[in-house]
C-alpha positions in Angstrom: 1.8 -9.3 1.4 0.3 -10.7 4.6 3.6 -10.0 6.4 3.5 -6.4 5.3 -0.1 -6.0 6.5 0.8 -7.4 9.9 3.8 -5.1 10.1 1.6 -2.0 9.2 -1.0 -2.9 11.9 1.7 -2.7 14.6 2.7 0.9 13.7 1.3 4.1 15.1 -1.0 6.1 12.9 1.5 8.5 11.5 4.1 5.9 10.5 1.4 3.7 9.0 0.0 6.5 6.8 3.5 7.5 5.7 4.4 3.9 4.7 1.1 3.4 2.9 1.7 6.5 0.8 5.1 5.1 -0.1 3.7 1.6 -0.9 1.1 3.3 -3.2 3.7 5.3 -5.0 5.8 2.1 -5.6 2.9 0.1 -6.9 2.0 3.0 -9.3 5.7 3.3 -10.4 5.8 6.9 -9.2 9.3 6.9 -7.6 9.8 10.7 -7.6 10.8 12.2 -4.2 11.6 8.7 -2.8 15.0 7.6 -1.5 15.3 4.6 -3.9 18.5 2.7 -4.5 19.3 -0.5 -6.4 20.3 -3.4 -4.2 23.8 -4.5 -5.2 24.2 -7.9 -6.8 20.5 -8.3 -7.5 18.8 -7.5 -10.8 15.6 -5.4 -10.6 15.6 -5.3 -6.7 15.4 -1.9 -5.1 15.0 -0.4 -1.6 13.2 2.7 -0.3 14.4 4.2 2.9 12.0 6.1 5.2 13.6 7.0 8.5 14.5 3.6 10.1 12.1 1.6 7.9 13.0 -0.2 4.6 10.8 -1.3 1.8 12.4 -3.7 -0.6 10.7 -4.3 -4.0 11.1 -6.0 -7.3 10.4 -4.0 -10.4 10.7 -4.9 -14.1 8.8 -3.9 -17.2 5.7 -6.0 -16.5 5.3 -6.0 -12.7 6.1 -4.5 -9.3 6.2 -6.7 -6.3 6.7 -5.6 -2.7 9.1 -8.1 -1.1 9.7 -6.7 2.4 8.6 -3.9 4.6 10.0 -3.5 8.1 12.4 -1.9 10.5 16.1 -1.7 9.4 18.2 -4.2 11.3 21.2 -6.5 10.6 19.0 -9.1 8.8 17.1 -6.7 6.5 19.0 -7.5 3.3 19.7 -11.2 3.9 17.8 -13.7 1.9 17.5 -11.8 -1.4 
């Protein structure tokens, strides 16, 4: 989560607030009106797209864990 906090600190105010709202929705399991897709080949891993930003998270019955938040690039989905 420290990596995500560092990333959010570098953003301008509007983008920061938009992504914080999305992070709060993910942690509360309210995925309505979000662009959520399952990551192929991975069980219980999903991504949310917001403009050129991606949030990757793990969700099962018991927990939700934010794995990555950052700008979309060639290495975004590697390492999962």
